[in-house]
C-alpha positions as CSV (number, residue, x, y, z in Angstrom):
1,X,-7.6,-13.3,4.3
2,X,-4.8,-11.5,6.0
3,X,-1.8,-10.1,4.0
4,X,1.2,-8.8,6.0
5,X,4.9,-9.5,5.8
6,X,5.2,-9.7,9.6
7,X,4.3,-13.1,11.0
8,X,3.5,-11.7,14.5
9,X,1.0,-9.4,12.9
10,X,-0.6,-12.2,10.9
11,X,-0.8,-14.5,13.9
12,X,-2.0,-11.7,16.2
13,X,-4.8,-10.7,13.8
14,X,-5.8,-14.4,13.3
15,X,-6.1,-14.8,17.0
16,X,-8.0,-11.5,17.4
17,X,-10.5,-12.2,14.6
18,X,-11.1,-15.7,16.0
19,X,-12.9,-13.9,18.8
20,X,-15.7,-12.9,16.4
21,X,-18.2,-15.7,15.9
22,X,-19.2,-14.4,12.4
23,X,-15.6,-13.9,11.0
24,X,-13.3,-16.7,9.8
25,X,-9.7,-16.3,8.7
26,X,-9.5,-18.5,5.7
27,X,-5.9,-17.8,4.7
28,X,-2.9,-15.6,5.0
29,X,-0.1,-14.3,2.7
30,X,3.3,-13.1,3.8
31,X,3.9,-10.7,0.9
32,X,2.2,-9.0,-2.0
33,X,3.6,-11.5,-4.6
34,X,1.8,-14.4,-2.9
35,X,-1.6,-12.7,-2.7
36,X,-3.2,-13.9,-6.0
37,X,-2.2,-17.5,-5.5
38,X,-3.3,-17.5,-1.8
39,X,-6.6,-15.9,-2.6
40,X,-7.2,-18.4,-5.4
41,X,-6.9,-21.2,-2.9
42,X,-8.9,-19.8,0.0
43,X,-11.4,-17.6,-2.0
44,X,-11.8,-14.9,0.7
45,X,-14.7,-12.4,0.8
46,X,-12.7,-9.7,2.5
47,X,-8.9,-9.2,2.5
48,X,-7.1,-7.1,5.1
49,X,-4.1,-5.7,3.2
50,X,-0.9,-4.3,4.6
51,X,0.5,-1.5,2.4
52,X,4.2,-1.6,3.4
53,X,5.7,-4.9,2.0
54,X,8.9,-5.5,0.1
55,X,9.0,-6.1,-3.6
56,X,5.2,-6.0,-4.3
57,X,3.6,-3.6,-1.9
58,X,-0.1,-3.5,-0.8
59,X,-1.2,-1.1,-3.5
60,X,0.2,-3.2,-6.3
61,X,-1.0,-6.4,-4.7
62,X,-4.5,-4.9,-4.5
63,X,-4.5,-4.3,-8.2
64,X,-3.2,-7.8,-9.0
65,X,-5.8,-9.4,-6.7
66,X,-8.8,-7.4,-8.0
67,X,-7.7,-8.2,-11.6
68,X,-8.0,-11.9,-10.7
69,X,-10.9,-11.7,-8.3
70,X,-12.9,-8.5,-8.8
71,X,-15.5,-9.3,-6.2
72,X,-13.1,-9.5,-3.3
73,X,-13.4,-6.6,-0.9
74,X,-10.0,-5.2,0.0
75,X,-9.5,-3.2,3.2
76,X,-6.1,-1.6,3.7
77,X,-4.8,-2.1,7.2
78,X,-1.7,0.0,7.7
79,X,0.1,2.5,9.8
80,X,0.3,5.1,7.0
81,X,-1.9,8.2,7.5
82,X,-0.6,10.3,4.6
83,X,-3.2,11.5,2.0
84,X,-1.2,10.0,-0.9
85,X,-1.2,6.6,0.7
86,X,-4.9,6.7,1.3
87,X,-5.5,7.9,-2.3
88,X,-3.2,5.3,-3.8
89,X,-4.9,2.4,-1.9
90,X,-8.4,3.5,-2.8
91,X,-7.5,4.2,-6.4
92,X,-6.1,0.7,-6.6
93,X,-9.5,-0.6,-5.7
94,X,-9.5,-0.9,-1.9
95,X,-13.0,-0.3,-0.4
96,X,-11.7,0.6,3.1
97,X,-8.8,2.1,5.0
98,X,-8.0,1.3,8.6
99,X,-5.0,2.0,10.9
100,X,-3.2,-0.8,12.7
101,X,-4.1,0.7,16.1
102,X,-7.8,0.3,15.4
103,X,-9.7,-1.1,18.4
104,X,-10.7,-4.7,18.0
105,X,-14.5,-4.0,17.9
106,X,-13.9,-1.4,15.2
107,X,-11.9,-3.9,13.2
108,X,-14.6,-6.5,13.5
109,X,-17.2,-3.9,12.4
110,X,-15.1,-2.8,9.5
111,X,-14.7,-6.4,8.2
112,X,-18.5,-6.8,8.5
113,X,-19.1,-3.5,6.7
114,X,-16.8,-4.3,3.9
115,X,-18.5,-7.7,3.4
116,X,-21.9,-6.0,3.4
117,X,-20.8,-3.7,0.6
118,X,-19.9,-0.6,2.6
119,X,-16.7,1.4,2.7
120,X,-15.1,1.4,6.2
121,X,-12.7,4.4,6.4
122,X,-10.9,5.4,9.6
123,X,-12.0,8.9,10.6
124,X,-8.4,9.9,11.1
125,X,-7.7,9.5,7.3
126,X,-11.1,10.5,6.0
127,X,-9.9,14.0,5.3
128,X,-8.0,12.7,2.3
129,X,-11.4,12.1,0.7
130,X,-12.7,15.6,1.1
131,X,-13.2,17.6,-2.1
132,X,-10.0,19.3,-3.2
133,X,-7.7,17.5,-0.7
134,X,-6.5,14.7,-2.9
135,X,-5.9,17.0,-5.8
136,X,-3.4,19.1,-3.9
137,X,0.2,18.7,-5.1
138,X,2.7,17.4,-2.5
139,X,5.6,19.7,-2.0
140,X,9.0,18.1,-2.4
141,X,11.5,20.6,-1.0
142,X,13.1,17.8,1.0
143,X,14.4,16.2,-2.2
144,X,17.9,17.3,-3.3
145,X,18.6,18.1,-6.9
146,X,20.5,14.8,-7.3
147,X,17.6,12.8,-5.7
148,X,15.2,14.5,-8.2
149,X,17.5,13.5,-11.1
150,X,17.6,9.9,-9.8
151,X,13.8,9.8,-9.3
152,X,13.1,11.1,-12.8
153,X,15.3,8.5,-14.4
154,X,13.8,5.7,-12.2
155,X,10.3,6.9,-13.2
156,X,11.3,6.5,-16.9
157,X,12.0,2.8,-16.2
158,X,15.8,2.9,-16.0
159,X,17.6,0.3,-13.9
160,X,20.0,1.4,-11.2
161,X,23.0,0.5,-13.3
162,X,21.7,2.6,-16.2
163,X,20.9,5.5,-13.8
164,X,24.4,5.3,-12.4
165,X,26.0,5.3,-15.8
166,X,23.8,8.3,-16.9
167,X,24.7,10.4,-13.9
168,X,28.3,9.3,-13.5
169,X,27.8,7.9,-10.0
170,X,28.1,4.5,-8.5
171,X,25.2,2.0,-8.4
172,X,25.5,2.0,-4.7
173,X,24.9,5.7,-4.6
174,X,21.8,5.3,-6.8
175,X,20.4,2.8,-4.3
176,X,21.1,5.2,-1.4
177,X,19.4,8.1,-3.2
178,X,16.4,6.0,-4.1
179,X,16.1,4.7,-0.5
180,X,16.1,8.3,0.7
181,X,13.5,9.3,-1.9
182,X,11.2,6.4,-1.1
183,X,11.3,7.3,2.6
184,X,10.7,11.0,2.1
185,X,7.8,10.7,-0.3
186,X,6.2,7.8,1.6
187,X,6.4,4.9,-0.9
188,X,7.9,1.5,-1.0
189,X,8.5,0.6,-4.6
190,X,9.6,2.1,-7.9
191,X,6.1,1.9,-9.4
192,X,4.6,4.1,-6.6
193,X,7.6,6.4,-6.8
194,X,7.0,6.8,-10.6
195,X,3.4,7.6,-10.0
196,X,4.4,10.2,-7.3
197,X,7.0,11.7,-9.7
198,X,4.3,12.0,-12.5
199,X,2.0,13.9,-10.2
200,X,4.5,16.1,-8.3
201,X,7.4,16.8,-10.5
202,X,7.2,19.1,-13.5
């Protein structure tokens, strides 16, 4: 099954994978929220999961899917190469991590490897799995004092309106700050941001 919020990517991958005689695309999902229901219908063995999706991102979708179907083999297929993204995907239960510029033959082999119980990891991100690498804290000098304040409150579960009231700023300003924070720390949702804050802010 293919999970990606871009139709061109889903259609392109479907066409590409059709070129392998031993691989069949049994279903697709356009966002993380639809993953569980789609997988329940098509019962995939392997899921290629995009990480950057609105609302429910690939990391959260992986957790939801594996809670419902623990035997599914999830392989992240993304453009993210940062250590924190690799770690988040694997900690959520993904068995593999590939980049979207992976050569077709390598993609075929990765799907086969995942199905066989192996863990296909792109060599370009394998460094994130080396001893000591994933435990290193991520510096956050790019975050302003105000952005850190907003992130801390968001990590506590406060809604934008509550954050705005607490800091005496507009709700729009809160949204701008959160957007900047998400981009700089490489996440796509409040849950991932909260996890990052827990690991990287005192």
